[in-house]
LOMIMI-232272 format. One record per residue: residue in three letters; x, y, z of N, C-alpha, C, O in turn. Coordinates in steps of 0.1 Angstrom, whole numbers, padded with zeros to 4 digits, always signed. Example, Ala and Ser with C-alpha at 12.3 -4.5 7.8 and 13.67 -1.06 7.14 Angstrom:
<pts>
Ala+0132-0057+0078+0123-0045+0078+0132-0033+0078+0142-0033+0085/Ser+0128-0022+0071+0137-0011+0071+0129+0000+0079+0134+0011+0080/
</pts>
This chain:
<pts>
Met-0544+0219+0471-0542+0209+0460-0542+0215+0448-0551+0223+0445/Ser-0532+0211+0439-0531+0218+0426-0534+0207+0415-0541+0197+0417/Glu-0527+0208+0403-0528+0198+0393-0520+0184+0396-0509+0182+0401/Ile-0529+0174+0392-0522+0162+0394-0520+0153+0382-0528+0156+0372/Thr-0512+0145+0381-0510+0137+0369-0514+0122+0371-0510+0115+0380/Val-0522+0117+0362-0530+0105+0365-0525+0095+0352-0523+0100+0341/Ala-0522+0082+0355-0518+0072+0345-0527+0063+0344-0532+0058+0354/Gly-0531+0058+0333-0540+0044+0331-0531+0036+0324-0525+0039+0314/Val-0531+0023+0331-0522+0013+0324-0531+0002+0317-0537-0006+0324/Gln-0532+0003+0304-0540-0007+0299-0531-0020+0298-0522-0021+0289/Phe-0533-0029+0306-0525-0040+0311-0532-0055+0305-0543-0057+0307/Asp-0522-0062+0300-0526-0075+0296-0521-0085+0306-0510-0088+0305/Cys-0530-0089+0316-0527-0099+0325-0527-0114+0321-0532-0117+0310/Arg-0522-0122+0329-0522-0137+0326-0531-0142+0335-0530-0140+0347/Ile-0541-0150+0331-0553-0155+0338-0546-0165+0349-0539-0174+0345/Gly-0549-0163+0362-0546-0172+0372-0531-0170+0378-0527-0175+0388/Glu-0524-0162+0372-0510-0161+0374-0507-0147+0383-0501-0137+0378/Leu-0511-0148+0396-0511-0137+0403-0497-0133+0406-0495-0121+0406/Ser-0487-0140+0410-0473-0136+0411-0468-0129+0399-0461-0119+0401/Leu-0471-0133+0388-0465-0128+0375-0471-0113+0373-0465-0103+0372/Asn-0485-0115+0374-0492-0100+0372-0488-0091+0382-0485-0080+0378/Thr-0487-0094+0396-0482-0085+0405-0469-0079+0403-0467-0068+0405/Lys-0459-0088+0397-0445-0083+0395-0446-0074+0383-0439-0064+0383/Arg-0454-0077+0373-0456-0066+0362-0462-0054+0365-0459-0044+0360/Met-0471-0054+0374-0479-0043+0379-0469-0035+0386-0469-0023+0385/Leu-0461-0041+0395-0453-0032+0402-0442-0024+0393-0438-0013+0397/Asp-0438-0031+0381-0429-0025+0373-0436-0014+0365-0431-0003+0363/Phe-0448-0016+0360-0456-0004+0355-0460+0006+0363-0462+0018+0360/Thr-0460+0002+0375-0464+0014+0384-0452+0023+0388-0453+0035+0389/Ser-0440+0016+0391-0427+0022+0392-0424+0031+0380-0419+0042+0382/Gln-0426+0027+0368-0421+0035+0356-0433+0045+0354-0429+0056+0350/Ala-0445+0044+0357-0455+0056+0357-0452+0065+0368-0454+0077+0365/Ala-0447+0064+0380-0444+0071+0390-0432+0079+0387-0430+0090+0390/Asp-0422+0072+0381-0409+0078+0376-0412+0089+0365-0404+0098+0364/Asn-0424+0087+0357-0427+0098+0348-0437+0106+0352-0444+0113+0344/Gly-0439+0107+0366-0445+0120+0373-0460+0115+0376-0467+0124+0381/Ala-0466+0104+0374-0479+0100+0378-0479+0099+0394-0471+0093+0401/Gln-0491+0106+0399-0493+0104+0411-0505+0094+0416-0504+0088+0427/Leu-0515+0092+0406-0525+0082+0407-0522+0072+0394-0519+0077+0383/Ile-0523+0060+0397-0519+0050+0387-0532+0040+0388-0536+0035+0398/Val-0536+0038+0376-0550+0029+0375-0548+0017+0366-0545+0019+0355/Phe-0551+0006+0371-0550-0006+0364-0565-0011+0361-0574-0006+0366/Pro-0566-0021+0353-0579-0027+0348-0588-0036+0360-0584-0039+0371/Glu-0598-0038+0355-0607-0047+0363-0600-0062+0363-0595-0067+0353/Cys-0598-0067+0374-0592-0080+0375-0578-0082+0369-0574-0092+0363/Ala-0571-0069+0373-0556-0070+0366-0548-0080+0374-0539-0085+0368/Leu-0551-0083+0387-0542-0094+0393-0546-0109+0390-0538-0118+0392/Ser-0558-0111+0385-0563-0125+0384-0566-0129+0369-0564-0140+0365/Gly-0570-0120+0362-0577-0125+0350-0591-0124+0351-0596-0122+0362/Tyr-0598-0127+0340-0614-0125+0342-0622-0137+0336-0633-0140+0341/Val-0617-0144+0326-0626-0153+0321-0626-0167+0326-0624-0177+0319/Phe-0629-0168+0339-0630-0180+0346-0643-0188+0342-0653-0182+0338/Glu-0642-0201+0343-0653-0210+0339-0659-0216+0351-0670-0221+0350/Thr-0654-0217+0361-0658-0223+0375-0654-0214+0387-0645-0207+0387/Leu-0663-0216+0397-0661-0209+0409-0649-0215+0416-0641-0207+0422/Pro-0646-0228+0416-0634-0232+0421-0621-0226+0417-0611-0224+0423/Glu-0623-0225+0403-0610-0220+0396-0610-0204+0399-0599-0200+0401/Ala-0620-0196+0400-0619-0183+0403-0613-0182+0419-0605-0174+0422/Gln-0619-0191+0428-0614-0189+0441-0599-0191+0441-0593-0184+0449/Glu-0592-0200+0434-0578-0202+0434-0570-0190+0430-0558-0188+0433/Ala-0577-0182+0422-0571-0169+0417-0575-0156+0426-0573-0145+0423/Ser-0582-0159+0437-0586-0149+0445-0578-0147+0457-0572-0157+0461/Glu-0575-0135+0464-0567-0132+0476-0578-0125+0484-0588-0119+0479/Pro-0574-0125+0499-0579-0117+0508-0573-0103+0506-0563-0101+0498/Val-0580-0092+0513-0571-0079+0513-0573-0075+0528-0584-0076+0534/Pro-0562-0072+0535-0548-0073+0531-0545-0088+0525-0551-0098+0530/Gly-0536-0089+0517-0529-0101+0513-0517-0099+0505-0513-0088+0503/Pro-0509-0108+0501-0496-0108+0495-0495-0098+0485-0485-0090+0484/Ser-0505-0097+0476-0504-0087+0464-0506-0074+0467-0499-0065+0463/Ser-0517-0071+0477-0521-0058+0480-0509-0054+0490-0507-0042+0490/Asp-0503-0061+0498-0491-0057+0507-0481-0053+0497-0476-0041+0499/Ala-0477-0060+0487-0466-0056+0477-0469-0042+0472-0461-0033+0474/Leu-0482-0040+0466-0485-0028+0460-0485-0016+0470-0479-0006+0467/Ala-0490-0017+0482-0490-0008+0492-0476-0003+0495-0473+0009+0496/Ser-0468-0014+0496-0453-0009+0500-0447-0001+0487-0440+0009+0490/Leu-0450-0003+0476-0445+0004+0467-0450+0019+0466-0444+0028+0462/Cys-0464+0019+0470-0470+0032+0473-0462+0041+0483-0460+0053+0481/Arg-0459+0034+0493-0452+0041+0504-0440+0046+0499-0438+0058+0501/Gln-0432+0037+0493-0419+0040+0487-0419+0052+0478-0412+0062+0480/Lys-0429+0052+0467-0431+0063+0458-0440+0073+0462-0441+0083+0454/Gln-0447+0073+0473-0456+0082+0477-0466+0086+0466-0467+0098+0462/Ile-0473+0076+0462-0483+0076+0451-0495+0068+0455-0495+0063+0466/Tyr-0506+0068+0447-0518+0062+0449-0521+0053+0437-0519+0058+0426/Val-0527+0040+0439-0528+0030+0429-0542+0025+0431-0546+0022+0442/Val-0549+0023+0419-0562+0016+0420-0561+0004+0410-0557+0006+0399/Tyr-0564-0008+0414-0564-0019+0406-0576-0029+0410-0582-0028+0421/Gly-0578-0038+0399-0588-0047+0400-0583-0061+0405-0572-0064+0402/Met-0591-0069+0412-0587-0082+0416-0600-0091+0420-0611-0087+0420/Leu-0596-0103+0422-0608-0111+0427-0605-0113+0444-0596-0120+0448/Glu-0613-0108+0450-0611-0107+0465-0618-0119+0472-0629-0122+0469/Ala-0611-0127+0481-0616-0138+0487-0621-0133+0500-0613-0126+0506/Ala-0633-0135+0504-0638-0131+0516-0647-0144+0521-0658-0146+0516/Gly-0641-0151+0530-0650-0165+0533-0651-0173+0522-0642-0177+0515/Glu-0666-0177+0519-0668-0185+0508-0671-0176+0495-0674-0181+0484/Cys-0671-0164+0498-0675-0155+0485-0662-0151+0479-0651-0151+0484/Val-0665-0149+0465-0655-0143+0456-0661-0130+0452-0672-0130+0446/Tyr-0654-0118+0453-0660-0104+0451-0651-0099+0438-0639-0101+0439/Asn-0657-0093+0428-0649-0086+0417-0646-0071+0424-0654-0062+0424/Ser-0635-0071+0428-0631-0058+0437-0621-0049+0430-0613-0053+0422/Ala-0623-0036+0434-0611-0026+0430-0607-0022+0444-0614-0020+0453/Val-0593-0021+0444-0587-0016+0457-0579-0004+0455-0571-0003+0446/Leu-0580+0005+0464-0573+0019+0463-0563+0017+0476-0566+0016+0487/Ser-0549+0018+0470-0538+0021+0479-0529+0031+0479-0527+0036+0468/Gly-0524+0037+0491-0516+0048+0489-0505+0046+0498-0502+0035+0502/Pro-0498+0058+0501-0487+0056+0511-0491+0051+0524-0483+0045+0531/Glu-0504+0054+0529-0508+0050+0541-0512+0035+0541-0516+0030+0551/Gly-0511+0028+0531-0515+0013+0530-0528+0012+0521-0530+0020+0512/Val-0536+0002+0524-0549+0000+0517-0558+0009+0523-0558+0010+0535/Ile-0565+0018+0515-0573+0029+0518-0587+0025+0517-0596+0030+0524/Gly-0591+0016+0507-0604+0012+0505-0606+0001+0496-0597-0001+0488/Val-0617-0007+0495-0620-0017+0486-0635-0014+0482-0643-0011+0491/Tyr-0637-0015+0470-0650-0015+0464-0653-0029+0456-0646-0035+0448/Arg-0664-0034+0460-0670-0046+0453-0681-0043+0444-0691-0036+0447/Lys-0678-0048+0431-0686-0045+0421-0700-0048+0424-0703-0059+0429/Thr-0710-0039+0422-0724-0041+0425-0734-0046+0414-0745-0049+0417/His-0730-0045+0401-0738-0049+0390-0729-0058+0382-0719-0053+0377/Leu-0734-0071+0382-0727-0082+0376-0734-0087+0361-0745-0091+0359/Pro-0727-0085+0352-0734-0090+0339-0732-0105+0337-0724-0110+0345/Phe-0737-0112+0329-0737-0126+0327-0725-0128+0318-0727-0130+0306/Leu-0713-0127+0323-0700-0127+0315-0688-0129+0323-0687-0123+0333/Gly-0679-0138+0318-0667-0141+0328-0669-0145+0341-0679-0151+0345/Val-0660-0140+0348-0661-0144+0363-0673-0136+0370-0676-0139+0382/Asp-0679-0127+0365-0691-0120+0369-0703-0129+0372-0711-0128+0380/Arg-0702-0141+0363-0713-0150+0365-0712-0158+0376-0722-0165+0380/Leu-0699-0158+0383-0696-0166+0395-0695-0159+0407-0698-0164+0418/Ala-0692-0147+0406-0689-0138+0417-0702-0134+0425-0713-0135+0419/Thr-0699-0129+0438-0708-0124+0446-0711-0109+0444-0701-0102+0446/Ala-0722-0104+0442-0724-0089+0439-0722-0081+0454-0727-0085+0465/Gly-0714-0070+0451-0712-0061+0465-0725-0055+0468-0734-0054+0459/Ser-0727-0052+0481-0739-0046+0487-0737-0033+0496-0746-0027+0501/Asp-0724-0031+0497-0722-0019+0506-0725-0007+0498-0724-0005+0485/Pro-0729+0004+0508-0732+0017+0502-0720+0023+0494-0708+0021+0497/Tyr-0722+0031+0484-0711+0037+0475-0704+0046+0486-0708+0050+0497/Gln-0692+0049+0481-0681+0056+0492-0674+0063+0485-0670+0059+0474/Val-0670+0075+0489-0659+0084+0483-0646+0085+0493-0647+0087+0505/Phe-0635+0082+0487-0622+0083+0495-0616+0096+0495-0613+0100+0484/Glu-0614+0102+0504-0606+0115+0506-0591+0112+0506-0587+0104+0514/Thr-0584+0119+0496-0570+0117+0496-0564+0130+0491-0571+0138+0485/Pro-0550+0132+0494-0545+0145+0490-0545+0149+0475-0542+0160+0471/Leu-0549+0139+0467-0551+0141+0452-0566+0145+0450-0569+0149+0438/Gly-0575+0145+0458-0589+0147+0456-0596+0137+0462-0591+0128+0469/Arg-0610+0137+0460-0620+0128+0464-0622+0118+0454-0627+0122+0443/Leu-0618+0103+0457-0620+0095+0446-0632+0085+0450-0635+0080+0461/Gly-0640+0082+0437-0650+0071+0438-0646+0062+0430-0639+0065+0421/Leu-0651+0048+0433-0647+0036+0425-0660+0030+0420-0671+0029+0427/Leu-0659+0026+0408-0668+0017+0403-0662+0007+0394-0650+0008+0391/Ile-0669-0002+0389-0661-0012+0380-0670-0017+0367-0680-0023+0369/Cys-0665-0014+0356-0669-0018+0341-0684-0016+0341-0688-0004+0340/Tyr-0692-0028+0343-0707-0027+0340-0715-0016+0348-0724-0009+0344/Asp-0709-0014+0360-0715-0004+0368-0718+0010+0361-0727+0017+0364/Leu-0709+0012+0352-0711+0025+0345-0722+0025+0337-0726+0036+0333/Arg-0728+0014+0332-0741+0014+0324-0752+0020+0332-0762+0024+0325/Phe-0753+0020+0345-0763+0024+0352-0760+0038+0358-0750+0040+0365/Pro-0769+0049+0355-0765+0063+0359-0765+0065+0374-0759+0074+0379/Glu-0772+0056+0381-0774+0059+0395-0761+0057+0405-0760+0065+0415/Pro-0752+0048+0402-0740+0047+0410-0729+0058+0408-0721+0061+0417/Ser-0730+0062+0396-0721+0074+0393-0727+0087+0400-0720+0095+0405/Arg-0741+0089+0399-0748+0099+0405-0745+0099+0419-0742+0110+0424/Cys-0745+0088+0427-0744+0086+0440-0729+0091+0444-0728+0098+0455/Leu-0720+0089+0436-0706+0093+0440-0705+0107+0438-0698+0114+0446/Ala-0711+0113+0427-0711+0127+0426-0717+0135+0438-0711+0145+0442/Leu-0729+0130+0444-0735+0135+0454-0727+0134+0467-0728+0142+0476/Leu-0718+0124+0467-0709+0121+0478-0699+0130+0477-0691+0131+0487/Gly-0695+0138+0466-0685+0148+0465-0675+0141+0456-0663+0145+0458/Ala-0676+0132+0449-0664+0127+0441-0658+0136+0432-0666+0142+0425/Asp-0645+0139+0431-0639+0147+0421-0635+0140+0409-0634+0145+0398/Ile-0632+0126+0411-0627+0117+0402-0634+0102+0403-0633+0095+0413/Leu-0641+0098+0392-0646+0085+0391-0636+0076+0385-0632+0078+0374/Val-0631+0067+0392-0621+0057+0388-0627+0044+0384-0634+0037+0392/Leu-0625+0041+0373-0631+0027+0366-0624+0018+0362-0623+0019+0350/Pro-0619+0007+0368-0613-0004+0361-0622-0011+0353-0633-0013+0358/Thr-0618-0016+0343-0629-0021+0333-0622-0034+0325-0610-0035+0322/Asn-0630-0042+0321-0627-0052+0310-0637-0051+0299-0646-0059+0300/Trp-0637-0042+0290-0646-0039+0280-0642-0049+0268-0632-0047+0261/Pro-0650-0059+0267-0648-0068+0254-0655-0063+0242-0663-0054+0241/Thr-0650-0071+0232-0658-0068+0218-0672-0068+0220-0677-0078+0225/Gly-0679-0057+0215-0692-0056+0216-0696-0046+0227-0708-0043+0228/Ala-0687-0041+0234-0690-0032+0246-0687-0017+0241-0687-0008+0250/Asp-0684-0014+0230-0679+0000+0224-0688+0010+0229-0683+0021+0231/Ala-0700+0009+0232-0710+0020+0236-0703+0026+0250-0703+0038+0252/Ser-0697+0017+0258-0693+0022+0271-0682+0033+0270-0684+0043+0276/Pro-0671+0031+0263-0660+0039+0260-0664+0051+0251-0662+0063+0254/Asp-0672+0047+0240-0675+0057+0230-0684+0068+0236-0682+0080+0232/Tyr-0694+0065+0244-0705+0073+0247-0708+0074+0263-0711+0085+0267/Thr-0707+0064+0271-0712+0063+0284-0703+0071+0292-0706+0080+0300/Ala-0689+0066+0290-0679+0074+0299-0679+0089+0298-0679+0096+0308/Pro-0680+0093+0286-0681+0108+0284-0693+0115+0291-0692+0126+0297/Ala-0705+0107+0289-0718+0111+0293-0718+0113+0309-0723+0123+0315/Arg-0713+0101+0315-0712+0101+0330-0704+0114+0335-0709+0120+0344/Ala-0692+0117+0330-0685+0130+0333-0693+0141+0329-0691+0151+0336/Ile-0700+0143+0319-0708+0155+0316-0719+0156+0326-0721+0167+0332/Glu-0728+0145+0329-0739+0149+0336-0735+0150+0352-0743+0155+0360/Asn-0724+0145+0357-0720+0146+0370-0709+0157+0372-0707+0162+0383/Arg-0703+0162+0361-0694+0173+0361-0682+0169+0371-0677+0176+0379/Phe-0678+0156+0368-0664+0153+0375-0655+0144+0363-0659+0141+0352/Phe-0644+0142+0367-0634+0134+0359-0637+0120+0359-0642+0115+0369/Val-0635+0113+0349-0637+0098+0347-0625+0093+0342-0620+0097+0332/Val-0617+0083+0350-0606+0076+0345-0609+0061+0344-0610+0053+0353/Ala-0611+0059+0331-0616+0045+0326-0605+0038+0321-0599+0043+0311/Val-0601+0027+0326-0589+0019+0322-0593+0004+0318-0597-0004+0327/Asn-0592+0001+0307-0596-0012+0301-0583-0021+0301-0572-0016+0302/Arg-0586-0034+0299-0573-0043+0298-0570-0046+0282-0578-0043+0273/Ala-0560-0050+0281-0554-0054+0267-0555-0069+0263-0557-0078+0272/Gly-0554-0071+0250-0551-0084+0246-0566-0093+0246-0577-0089+0247/Thr-0562-0105+0245-0572-0117+0245-0570-0126+0256-0558-0128+0260/Glu-0582-0133+0262-0581-0143+0271-0592-0152+0270-0604-0149+0272/Arg-0587-0165+0265-0595-0176+0265-0606-0172+0253-0617-0175+0255/Gly-0602-0166+0243-0611-0164+0232-0619-0151+0232-0625-0147+0222/Thr-0618-0144+0245-0625-0131+0246-0615-0120+0244-0605-0120+0251/Ser-0616-0110+0234-0608-0099+0229-0613-0089+0237-0625-0089+0241/Phe-0604-0077+0239-0608-0067+0248-0604-0055+0238-0595-0057+0229/Ile-0610-0045+0239-0613-0035+0229-0603-0022+0232-0602-0013+0224/Gly-0596-0021+0243-0587-0011+0246-0597+0002+0249-0606+0000+0257/Lys-0594+0013+0243-0601+0026+0246-0600+0031+0260-0609+0039+0264/Ser-0590+0027+0267-0586+0033+0281-0588+0050+0279-0583+0055+0269/Gln-0594+0056+0288-0596+0071+0287-0595+0079+0298-0598+0073+0309/Ile-0591+0092+0299-0593+0100+0310-0601+0112+0304-0598+0118+0293/Val-0612+0115+0311-0623+0124+0307-0624+0135+0316-0625+0133+0328/Glu-0625+0147+0312-0627+0159+0320-0642+0162+0320-0649+0157+0311/Pro-0648+0170+0329-0662+0172+0332-0669+0177+0320-0681+0175+0319/Ser-0662+0183+0312-0667+0186+0298-0672+0176+0288-0679+0179+0278/Gly-0667+0164+0292-0667+0152+0283-0656+0152+0273-0657+0143+0265/Asn-0647+0160+0273-0636+0161+0264-0626+0151+0269-0623+0151+0281/Arg-0620+0143+0261-0611+0132+0265-0595+0139+0265-0589+0143+0255/Leu-0591+0139+0277-0578+0144+0279-0568+0133+0274-0557+0137+0270/Ala-0570+0120+0275-0562+0110+0269-0570+0098+0264-0580+0095+0271/Leu-0566+0092+0254-0573+0081+0248-0562+0072+0243-0553+0076+0235/Ala-0563+0058+0249-0555+0048+0242-0556+0046+0228-0567+0045+0222/Gln-0545+0044+0222-0545+0044+0206-0544+0030+0200-0544+0028+0188/Thr-0543+0019+0209-0542+0006+0205-0550-0003+0214-0555+0001+0225/Thr-0553-0015+0209-0559-0026+0219-0547-0034+0226-0550-0044+0232/Gly-0535-0030+0226-0526-0037+0234-0521-0029+0245-0526-0018+0248/Glu-0511-0034+0252-0505-0028+0264-0501-0013+0260-0494-0011+0251/Glu-0506-0003+0268-0502+0010+0266-0505+0018+0279-0514+0015+0287/Val-0497+0030+0279-0500+0037+0293-0504+0052+0288-0497+0058+0280/Ile-0515+0056+0292-0520+0069+0290-0518+0078+0302-0520+0074+0313/Tyr-0515+0092+0299-0513+0102+0311-0522+0113+0307-0524+0116+0295/Ala-0526+0120+0318-0532+0132+0318-0529+0141+0330-0528+0136+0341/Thr-0529+0154+0328-0526+0163+0340-0538+0171+0341-0542+0177+0331/Phe-0545+0174+0352-0556+0182+0354-0557+0186+0368-0550+0180+0376/Asp-0566+0195+0372-0568+0200+0385-0582+0195+0389-0592+0199+0384/Pro-0584+0185+0399-0595+0180+0404-0605+0191+0409-0617+0189+0408/Leu-0601+0200+0415-0609+0211+0420-0621+0214+0409-0632+0218+0413/Lys-0618+0214+0396-0626+0218+0386-0639+0209+0387-0650+0214+0382/Ala-0639+0198+0393-0650+0189+0394-0660+0195+0405-0671+0190+0405/Arg-0655+0205+0412-0663+0210+0424-0671+0221+0419-0680+0226+0425/Gln-0668+0226+0406-0676+0236+0401-0688+0232+0392-0688+0232+0380/Lys-0697+0228+0399-0709+0220+0393-0717+0232+0383-0722+0228+0372/Arg-0719+0243+0386-0726+0252+0380-0719+0257+0366-0708+0263+0367/Leu-0725+0254+0356-0719+0258+0342-0725+0270+0336-0736+0271+0331/Ala-0715+0281+0337-0721+0294+0330-0717+0295+0316-0705+0299+0313/Ile-0727+0292+0308-0724+0293+0293-0723+0307+0290-0713+0311+0285/Lys-0733+0315+0294-0733+0329+0294-0736+0334+0308-0748+0333+0312/Pro-0728+0339+0315-0731+0343+0328-0744+0353+0329-0745+0362+0322/Gly-0753+0349+0338-0763+0356+0341-0775+0354+0331-0786+0359+0333/Val-0771+0346+0320-0782+0346+0309-0785+0330+0307-0796+0325+0306/Phe-0773+0323+0305-0774+0308+0303-0767+0300+0312-0755+0298+0309/Glu-0771+0294+0323-0764+0287+0333-0770+0275+0336-0782+0277+0337/Ile-0766+0263+0338-0770+0250+0341-0762+0244+0353-0751+0248+0356/Asp-0768+0235+0360-0761+0227+0372-0768+0214+0371-0779+0213+0378/Thr-0764+0205+0364-0770+0191+0363-0770+0184+0376-0777+0174+0377/Val-0764+0188+0387-0764+0184+0399-0774+0191+0410-0783+0185+0416/Gly-0772+0204+0410-0780+0213+0417-0795+0216+0413-0804+0219+0420/Asp-0796+0213+0400-0810+0214+0394-0819+0201+0395-0830+0201+0390/Arg-0813+0192+0400-0822+0179+0401-0835+0182+0410-0835+0192+0418/Arg-0844+0174+0408-0858+0172+0415-0860+0161+0420-0869+0154+0415/Pro-0854+0157+0431-0854+0144+0437-0868+0138+0440-0870+0126+0438/Ala-0878+0147+0444-0890+0144+0448-0897+0136+0437-0906+0128+0438/Leu-0893+0140+0425-0899+0133+0413-0894+0120+0409-0899+0113+0400/Tyr-0884+0116+0415-0875+0105+0412-0877+0092+0420-0869+0083+0420/Glu-0890+0093+0427-0890+0081+0436-0892+0067+0431-0890+0057+0437/Arg-0896+0067+0416-0898+0054+0410-0883+0047+0409-0882+0034+0409/Leu-0872+0055+0408-0858+0050+0407-0857+0040+0418-0849+0031+0417/Thr-0863+0041+0430-0861+0032+0440-0869+0020+0441-0868+0012+0450/Glu-0878+0019+0431-0887+0006+0431-0883-0003+0421-0876+0000+0411/Arg-0887-0016+0424-0882-0027+0414-0892-0025+0403-0903-0020+0406/Pro-0888-0027+0390-0898-0027+0379-0908-0041+0379-0916-0043+0371/
</pts>
């Protein structure tokens, strides 16, 4: 594995219009692939929209996986030999999950269901995911998926780091008032876990809720390799070597000043983390 190019599509979807959103996502994916991107990331709920008011309304905008939209995106991944991560509302029986899907040339590789739900938008109506965190092995590196509010909790990111993630992929819908997440938390998660963070926000305004942009690609040092410059639709790109995320020990001055924020942990002292407050 050598350097890869990642694209983050800061996308303005149309609420409830799955066919239109899928078509536009296919167009953005093709353009990004033609520009050299091998991994293309869309925001949270990119297929469906986010600011739903009732569960029946959200159910109408949900799809199973596999389903029409995931099939279309997987087909394009096969054609272009690329990988895509995107957010959607996943229909599973009576439940609606706020999910992120990873697709590649081999089809749908994995689905992550958001585990931490704020009192906001469709998350007030969705079912929280409960599956263990998982890292997906791909030719581009080891990918871990979280969604938006999950980033506010250090434990999920740490779990993915301990599972070997090279890249944390974070589809998100950061609204006005959530600036702390892009400004501070995304770089902090990269630094403390020594992995890359690809955080992709949506654009525009939906039912009175405005989104703040700030999509970004962050390297393990916390330095931003790419940052969206607007709150509108925009595609950001960065090229990096995912293997750098496997070098957890940081030698500031070799033999004199070295730190390893993963290897230097003391889990025996952290039992309180698994207890309810």
